[in-house]
C-alpha positions in Angstrom: -4.9 37.7 127.7 -6.4 39.1 130.9 -10.0 40.2 131.1 -10.6 44.0 130.9 -11.4 45.7 134.2 -15.0 46.7 134.6 -15.8 50.3 134.1 -16.0 52.5 137.2 -19.5 53.2 138.6 -21.1 56.4 137.4 -20.6 59.5 139.6 -23.3 61.9 140.7 -23.4 65.0 138.4 -22.5 68.2 140.2 -25.5 70.2 141.4 -23.9 73.6 140.8 -21.5 74.8 138.1 -17.9 75.1 139.3 -16.8 78.7 139.8 -14.0 78.2 137.2 -16.6 77.4 134.5 -18.4 80.8 134.8 -17.3 83.4 132.3 -15.1 86.2 133.7 -16.7 88.8 131.4 -20.2 89.4 130.2 -21.4 87.2 127.3 -23.6 88.8 124.7 -25.4 86.9 122.0 -27.6 88.0 119.2 -29.6 85.8 116.8 -30.4 87.2 113.4 -31.2 86.1 109.9 -28.1 85.7 107.7 -27.5 88.2 104.9 -25.5 87.9 101.7 -22.5 89.5 103.4 -22.4 86.4 105.7 -21.8 84.0 102.8 -18.0 83.8 103.4 -18.6 82.9 107.1 -21.3 80.3 106.1 -18.9 78.8 103.6 -16.1 78.6 106.1 -18.4 77.1 108.8 -19.6 74.4 106.3 -16.1 73.6 105.2 -15.0 73.3 108.8 -17.8 70.9 109.5 -16.7 68.8 106.5 -13.2 68.8 107.8 -14.4 67.7 111.2 -16.5 64.9 109.7 -13.6 63.9 107.4 -15.8 64.6 104.3 -13.7 67.2 102.5 -13.5 64.9 99.5 -17.3 65.4 99.1 -17.3 69.2 99.8 -17.8 71.1 96.5 -19.7 74.2 97.6 -18.4 77.6 96.7 -19.3 81.0 98.0 -21.0 81.9 94.7 -23.1 78.6 94.9 -24.2 79.6 98.4 -25.1 83.1 97.3 -27.1 81.9 94.3 -28.9 79.3 96.3 -29.6 81.0 99.6 -30.1 84.6 98.6 -32.3 85.0 95.6 -35.4 87.2 95.4 -37.6 84.1 95.4 -36.2 82.8 98.7 -38.2 84.3 101.5 -37.2 83.7 105.2 -39.2 80.8 106.7 -40.6 79.8 103.2 -37.3 78.5 101.9 -33.9 77.8 103.3 -33.4 80.0 106.4 -30.1 80.5 108.2 -29.7 81.9 111.6 -26.4 83.5 112.7 
């Protein structure tokens, strides 16, 4: 068996972003606290993360379990679980 070739030397990172990497339209973002109406999206995001990590066999959360855990009268933002969207 032949020895593996050595890896190529590191290249210098570009000093500017290539023109093709810039968005062709304005990008708008908004950060806000999640609300109970966001539960389906939170559930979908968490499930997609489990799929990505190949842990779906451990994923047992439901939308109702998220609602009852995250959005109760006792759970105040920044004093309990806080979700930013």
